[in-house]
C-alpha positions as CSV (number, residue, x, y, z in Angstrom):
1,X,-51.2,239.0,52.1
2,X,-51.7,242.4,50.6
3,X,-53.6,244.0,47.8
4,X,-52.1,247.2,46.5
5,X,-53.5,249.7,44.0
6,X,-50.3,249.6,42.0
7,X,-50.4,245.8,41.6
8,X,-54.2,245.9,40.9
9,X,-53.6,248.4,38.1
10,X,-50.9,246.3,36.6
11,X,-52.8,243.0,36.9
12,X,-54.6,243.5,33.6
13,X,-51.6,244.7,31.6
14,X,-50.9,241.3,30.0
15,X,-47.6,240.0,28.7
16,X,-45.1,242.1,26.8
17,X,-41.9,240.3,26.0
18,X,-38.6,242.1,25.9
19,X,-35.7,243.2,28.1
20,X,-35.2,246.9,27.2
21,X,-37.7,248.3,29.7
22,X,-36.3,246.2,32.6
23,X,-32.7,247.0,31.8
24,X,-33.4,250.7,31.6
25,X,-35.5,250.8,34.8
26,X,-32.9,248.7,36.8
27,X,-30.1,251.0,35.6
28,X,-32.1,254.0,36.8
29,X,-32.5,252.2,40.2
30,X,-28.7,251.7,40.5
31,X,-28.6,248.1,39.2
32,X,-30.0,246.2,42.2
33,X,-29.8,243.0,40.1
34,X,-26.0,243.1,40.6
35,X,-26.2,243.1,44.4
36,X,-25.3,239.4,44.9
37,X,-24.2,236.2,43.3
38,X,-27.0,234.9,41.0
39,X,-28.2,231.5,40.1
40,X,-30.7,231.6,37.2
41,X,-33.0,228.7,36.7
42,X,-35.3,228.0,33.7
43,X,-37.3,225.1,32.3
44,X,-40.8,224.0,31.6
45,X,-41.3,222.1,34.8
46,X,-39.1,221.6,37.9
47,X,-37.5,225.0,38.0
48,X,-39.4,226.2,41.1
49,X,-38.4,223.1,43.1
50,X,-34.8,223.5,41.9
51,X,-34.8,227.1,43.1
52,X,-36.2,226.2,46.5
53,X,-33.5,223.5,47.0
54,X,-30.7,225.9,46.0
55,X,-32.1,228.4,48.5
56,X,-32.4,225.9,51.3
57,X,-28.8,224.5,50.8
58,X,-27.3,227.9,50.6
59,X,-29.1,229.0,53.8
60,X,-28.0,225.9,55.7
61,X,-24.4,226.8,54.9
62,X,-25.0,230.2,56.5
63,X,-25.4,232.3,53.4
64,X,-28.0,235.1,53.2
65,X,-30.3,234.4,50.2
66,X,-33.0,236.1,48.2
67,X,-35.2,233.9,46.0
68,X,-37.7,234.9,43.4
69,X,-40.3,232.4,42.1
70,X,-43.5,232.8,40.2
71,X,-46.5,232.6,40.0
72,X,-47.6,232.9,43.5
73,X,-50.2,230.6,44.9
74,X,-52.0,232.7,47.5
75,X,-50.2,236.1,47.9
76,X,-47.7,238.1,45.9
77,X,-45.4,238.0,49.0
78,X,-44.4,234.5,48.0
79,X,-42.5,235.9,45.0
80,X,-40.0,237.6,47.2
81,X,-38.4,235.2,49.7
82,X,-35.8,236.6,52.1
83,X,-33.8,234.0,54.0
84,X,-36.5,231.4,53.6
85,X,-39.5,233.6,54.4
86,X,-41.9,235.5,52.1
87,X,-41.6,239.2,52.5
88,X,-43.9,240.6,55.3
89,X,-47.0,242.6,54.3
90,X,-45.7,245.9,55.8
91,X,-42.3,245.5,54.1
92,X,-43.9,244.6,50.8
93,X,-46.2,247.6,50.9
94,X,-43.3,250.0,51.5
95,X,-41.3,248.2,48.8
96,X,-44.1,248.6,46.2
97,X,-44.5,252.3,47.0
98,X,-40.7,252.9,46.8
99,X,-40.5,251.0,43.5
100,X,-43.5,252.9,42.1
101,X,-41.9,256.3,43.1
102,X,-38.8,255.2,41.2
103,X,-40.9,254.2,38.2
104,X,-42.6,257.6,38.2
105,X,-39.3,259.4,38.4
106,X,-37.9,257.2,35.6
107,X,-41.0,257.8,33.4
108,X,-40.7,261.5,33.9
109,X,-37.0,261.5,32.9
110,X,-36.8,258.9,30.2
111,X,-40.1,258.2,28.6
112,X,-42.3,260.0,26.1
113,X,-45.1,262.1,27.6
114,X,-48.1,260.1,28.6
115,X,-46.3,256.7,28.8
116,X,-46.9,256.2,32.4
117,X,-46.9,252.3,32.7
118,X,-44.1,250.9,30.6
119,X,-43.7,247.9,33.0
120,X,-45.9,244.8,33.2
121,X,-47.0,243.2,36.4
122,X,-44.3,240.6,36.1
123,X,-41.6,243.1,35.3
124,X,-42.6,245.3,38.2
125,X,-42.6,242.4,40.7
126,X,-39.2,241.1,39.5
127,X,-37.9,244.7,39.9
128,X,-39.3,244.8,43.4
129,X,-37.5,241.5,44.2
130,X,-34.2,242.9,43.0
131,X,-34.7,246.1,45.1
132,X,-35.6,244.0,48.2
133,X,-32.6,241.7,47.8
134,X,-30.2,244.7,47.3
135,X,-31.6,246.5,50.4
136,X,-31.3,243.3,52.5
137,X,-27.7,242.8,51.4
138,X,-28.2,239.2,50.4
139,X,-25.1,237.3,49.3
140,X,-26.9,235.0,46.9
141,X,-30.0,235.5,44.6
142,X,-31.9,232.6,43.2
143,X,-34.0,233.7,40.2
144,X,-36.6,231.5,38.6
145,X,-37.4,232.3,34.9
146,X,-41.1,233.3,34.4
147,X,-41.7,232.2,30.8
148,X,-39.2,231.1,28.2
149,X,-36.0,232.8,28.9
150,X,-34.7,234.9,26.1
151,X,-37.1,237.7,26.6
152,X,-38.1,237.0,30.2
153,X,-37.8,239.9,32.7
154,X,-35.4,237.9,34.9
155,X,-32.9,237.6,32.0
156,X,-31.1,240.8,32.9
157,X,-28.8,239.1,35.4
158,X,-25.2,238.2,35.1
159,X,-25.3,234.8,36.8
160,X,-22.6,232.5,38.2
161,X,-24.5,229.5,36.7
162,X,-27.7,228.9,34.8
163,X,-29.9,225.8,34.4
164,X,-32.5,224.5,32.0
165,X,-34.2,221.8,34.0
166,X,-36.7,220.5,31.5
167,X,-38.1,221.4,28.1
168,X,-41.8,220.5,27.4
169,X,-44.7,221.8,25.4
170,X,-46.2,224.7,27.3
171,X,-46.8,228.4,26.6
172,X,-46.7,227.3,22.9
173,X,-48.4,230.4,21.6
174,X,-45.5,232.5,22.9
175,X,-42.6,230.1,22.7
176,X,-43.3,227.7,19.8
177,X,-45.0,224.5,19.0
178,X,-42.1,222.0,19.2
179,X,-39.3,221.1,21.6
180,X,-36.6,222.7,19.4
181,X,-38.4,226.1,19.2
182,X,-39.1,226.1,22.9
183,X,-35.5,225.1,23.7
184,X,-34.3,228.0,21.6
185,X,-36.3,230.4,23.7
186,X,-35.1,228.8,27.0
187,X,-31.5,228.8,25.8
188,X,-31.7,232.6,25.7
189,X,-30.6,232.6,29.4
190,X,-27.2,231.1,28.4
191,X,-24.5,233.7,28.9
192,X,-21.1,233.9,27.3
193,X,-18.6,231.8,29.4
194,X,-21.2,231.1,32.1
195,X,-21.7,227.3,32.9
196,X,-25.2,225.9,32.0
197,X,-26.6,222.8,33.6
198,X,-29.4,220.8,31.9
199,X,-31.6,218.0,33.1
200,X,-32.9,215.1,31.0
201,X,-34.1,216.8,27.8
202,X,-35.7,215.6,24.5
203,X,-32.9,215.0,21.9
204,X,-34.0,217.9,19.7
205,X,-34.0,220.3,22.6
206,X,-30.6,219.2,23.8
207,X,-29.2,219.7,20.3
208,X,-30.4,223.3,20.2
209,X,-29.0,224.0,23.7
210,X,-25.7,222.4,22.7
211,X,-25.5,224.7,19.7
212,X,-26.2,227.9,21.7
213,X,-23.8,226.9,24.5
214,X,-21.0,226.2,22.0
215,X,-21.7,229.5,20.2
216,X,-21.5,231.4,23.5
217,X,-18.5,229.4,24.8
218,X,-20.6,228.4,27.8
219,X,-19.5,225.1,29.5
220,X,-22.4,222.7,29.2
221,X,-23.1,220.1,31.9
222,X,-25.6,217.4,30.9
223,X,-27.6,215.1,33.1
224,X,-26.5,211.5,32.7
225,X,-23.2,212.4,31.1
226,X,-21.5,215.0,33.4
227,X,-23.5,214.3,36.5
228,X,-26.1,211.9,37.7
229,X,-28.1,210.7,40.7
230,X,-29.3,207.2,41.7
231,X,-32.1,206.2,44.0
232,X,-35.3,207.9,45.0
233,X,-36.5,210.7,47.2
234,X,-36.1,208.6,50.3
235,X,-32.5,208.0,49.7
236,X,-30.2,208.7,46.7
237,X,-26.6,209.2,45.7
238,X,-25.4,212.2,43.7
239,X,-22.5,211.7,41.4
240,X,-20.7,214.8,40.1
241,X,-17.4,216.4,40.9
242,X,-18.0,214.9,44.3
243,X,-20.2,212.0,45.4
244,X,-22.8,212.5,48.1
245,X,-24.5,209.4,49.5
246,X,-27.6,208.9,51.6
247,X,-29.4,212.2,50.6
248,X,-33.1,212.5,51.3
249,X,-35.6,215.0,50.0
250,X,-38.3,216.9,51.8
251,X,-40.1,217.3,48.5
252,X,-42.3,214.4,47.5
253,X,-41.9,212.5,44.2
254,X,-38.9,210.7,42.7
255,X,-38.7,213.2,39.9
256,X,-37.3,215.7,42.5
257,X,-34.1,213.7,42.5
258,X,-33.3,215.1,39.1
259,X,-34.1,218.6,40.3
260,X,-31.9,218.2,43.3
261,X,-29.0,216.9,41.1
262,X,-29.4,220.0,38.8
263,X,-29.2,222.2,41.9
264,X,-26.1,220.4,43.2
265,X,-24.4,220.7,39.8
266,X,-25.1,224.4,39.6
267,X,-23.3,224.9,42.9
268,X,-20.4,222.8,41.7
269,X,-20.0,224.6,38.4
270,X,-20.2,228.0,40.3
271,X,-17.4,226.7,42.5
272,X,-19.6,227.0,45.6
273,X,-18.4,224.5,48.2
274,X,-21.0,223.7,50.8
275,X,-20.5,221.4,53.8
276,X,-22.0,217.9,53.4
277,X,-24.3,218.8,56.4
278,X,-25.6,221.9,54.6
279,X,-26.3,219.9,51.5
280,X,-28.1,217.1,53.3
281,X,-30.1,219.4,55.6
282,X,-30.9,221.8,52.8
283,X,-32.4,219.1,50.6
284,X,-34.3,217.5,53.4
285,X,-35.8,220.8,54.6
286,X,-36.6,222.3,51.2
287,X,-40.3,222.9,50.6
288,X,-42.4,224.0,47.6
289,X,-46.1,224.5,48.4
290,X,-48.6,223.3,45.8
291,X,-46.4,220.6,44.4
292,X,-47.3,217.1,45.6
293,X,-48.6,218.6,48.9
294,X,-50.9,216.8,51.3
295,X,-53.3,219.3,52.8
296,X,-55.3,216.6,54.6
297,X,-55.0,212.8,54.8
298,X,-57.5,212.5,51.9
299,X,-56.5,215.6,49.9
300,X,-53.4,215.8,47.7
301,X,-52.8,218.8,45.6
302,X,-50.3,219.3,42.7
303,X,-49.9,222.2,40.3
304,X,-49.5,219.9,37.3
305,X,-50.8,222.1,34.5
306,X,-49.3,220.4,31.4
307,X,-48.9,216.7,30.4
308,X,-45.2,216.7,31.3
309,X,-46.0,218.0,34.8
310,X,-48.7,215.4,35.2
311,X,-46.3,212.5,34.7
312,X,-44.6,212.8,38.1
313,X,-48.0,213.1,39.8
314,X,-49.2,209.9,38.0
315,X,-46.1,208.1,39.0
316,X,-46.5,209.1,42.6
317,X,-50.1,208.0,42.6
318,X,-49.2,204.7,41.0
319,X,-47.0,203.9,44.1
320,X,-49.7,204.6,46.6
321,X,-52.0,201.9,47.9
322,X,-55.3,201.9,45.9
323,X,-57.4,201.4,49.1
324,X,-60.3,203.8,48.3
325,X,-61.9,205.5,45.3
326,X,-59.9,208.3,43.8
327,X,-61.4,211.5,42.5
328,X,-59.4,213.9,40.4
329,X,-60.6,217.5,40.9
330,X,-59.5,219.1,37.6
331,X,-59.4,222.7,36.5
332,X,-57.4,224.5,33.8
333,X,-56.6,227.8,32.1
334,X,-57.7,228.3,28.5
335,X,-54.2,228.1,27.2
336,X,-53.3,224.7,28.7
337,X,-53.5,221.2,27.4
338,X,-56.0,220.0,29.9
339,X,-56.9,216.9,27.9
340,X,-53.2,215.9,27.9
341,X,-53.2,216.3,31.7
342,X,-56.4,214.3,32.1
343,X,-55.3,211.6,29.8
344,X,-52.1,211.2,31.8
345,X,-53.9,211.0,35.1
346,X,-57.0,209.0,34.1
347,X,-55.2,205.6,34.6
348,X,-54.5,206.3,38.3
349,X,-58.0,207.7,39.3
350,X,-61.5,206.4,39.3
351,X,-63.4,209.5,38.2
352,X,-62.8,213.1,37.3
353,X,-64.8,216.1,38.6
354,X,-64.2,219.3,36.6
355,X,-64.2,222.7,38.3
356,X,-63.0,226.3,37.9
357,X,-61.5,228.9,40.1
358,X,-62.0,232.6,39.8
359,X,-59.0,233.4,37.6
360,X,-60.3,235.3,34.5
361,X,-58.5,232.8,32.1
362,X,-60.0,229.7,33.7
363,X,-62.0,227.3,31.6
364,X,-65.5,226.6,32.9
365,X,-66.2,223.2,34.4
366,X,-68.2,222.3,31.3
367,X,-65.4,223.4,29.0
368,X,-62.9,221.2,30.9
369,X,-65.4,218.3,30.8
370,X,-65.7,218.7,27.0
371,X,-62.0,218.5,26.7
372,X,-62.0,215.2,28.6
373,X,-64.7,213.4,26.5
374,X,-63.9,209.9,25.6
375,X,-61.6,209.1,28.5
376,X,-61.7,205.7,30.2
377,X,-63.1,207.2,33.5
378,X,-66.4,209.1,34.0
379,X,-66.1,212.9,33.9
380,X,-68.6,215.1,35.7
381,X,-68.8,219.0,35.7
382,X,-68.9,219.8,39.4
383,X,-69.4,223.5,39.5
384,X,-67.2,226.2,41.1
385,X,-64.3,225.4,43.3
386,X,-66.0,225.7,46.7
387,X,-69.0,223.6,45.5
388,X,-66.8,220.9,43.9
389,X,-64.4,220.7,46.7
390,X,-67.2,220.3,49.3
391,X,-68.7,217.5,47.2
392,X,-65.4,215.7,47.0
393,X,-64.4,216.0,50.6
394,X,-67.8,214.9,51.9
395,X,-67.0,211.5,50.4
396,X,-64.5,208.9,51.6
397,X,-62.5,209.3,48.4
398,X,-58.8,210.2,48.0
399,X,-59.1,213.6,46.3
400,X,-56.4,214.8,44.0
401,X,-56.6,218.4,42.9
402,X,-54.6,219.4,39.8
403,X,-54.5,221.2,36.5
404,X,-53.7,224.8,37.4
405,X,-51.4,226.5,39.8
406,X,-54.0,229.3,40.1
407,X,-56.6,226.7,41.1
408,X,-54.3,225.2,43.7
409,X,-53.6,228.5,45.2
410,X,-57.3,229.3,45.4
411,X,-58.0,225.9,47.0
412,X,-55.4,226.5,49.7
413,X,-56.9,229.9,50.5
414,X,-60.4,228.4,50.6
415,X,-59.5,225.7,53.0
416,X,-57.6,228.3,55.2
417,X,-60.7,230.5,55.4
418,X,-62.9,227.6,56.2
419,X,-60.5,226.4,58.9
420,X,-60.4,222.9,57.3
């Protein structure tokens, strides 16, 4: 886990949508984004898990794989995964310094005087991932879209297959306030002639994606029509070009069956034939920290930060024995629909404690509590994360922490430091 002055300086740069900067910088670097076969995965929820399952199946087949996901939970190393392992501190430090030297050389050659920092934090870390993957000589790159798709920094790739796993209402200020508008942004990753796989989508979102795919002559593969899966995470059958029976998932939650099916269809449409053993072991061994993850027998964490993401968590909790009081530890960023998350989870908990991590865009515990007024369960502002977590864990409750990926990452780090 490293902190580097370059990343610290970029951390406050904010979001600047657009692809021109990335394309120009990567061209200056010799196009590392072209170093391997690419699978490009977008969607509101589920895209990270889909990426991890693709990564795991490819590695079980003996492929060398580089995977980029975001945001990270505890350390930026998590954004650059080489053959199943986050990049090591020493290697990441050298990578950042090499990328920054390239950035300075590019700025001196191609940019107006004084324009020293044309790249955002996200653009710089994505560029670092491409450079790391090219240097490692990976055969496959699995790239998760950061936000939207059309103007996302990852959308510089020439993929073998793309996917839009889900479309929900999130990042509305940047992407639009309805499913159709958001689908239009996510459909920006669809490339001419490149197959695109979609999970179960709202009708208006699917209509937009169908239109874009037809316009770009991109073969469209739709969940429930062109491929499907039947069963749950403990045992399911995939039905696509081939049928695979008796598959099991290492990731918890029956919603992961859809994500697994999307990953499998992406491999099929890219004409990647894996052994049945690689498929089975890859799905069973795939992990995605912070998503339905048990840290202790009485502590379940999940990065559900929008209402659509809270539905699988609520479904999972509804299937657990209700043998003790349940406390939801809830924190959220200022741009998230925290009331929607709380409303979805209230029926499966007994009470809600609100909290806040240290992220600058976190709502205060009192602000979260105000958003939750009028729910059917009591809501109590419980202070900062360390204080709130201690209060929860000192009880005999089942504690469920949710509402923000940043909060989940900070919670994991806090428990590690405490040795709990």
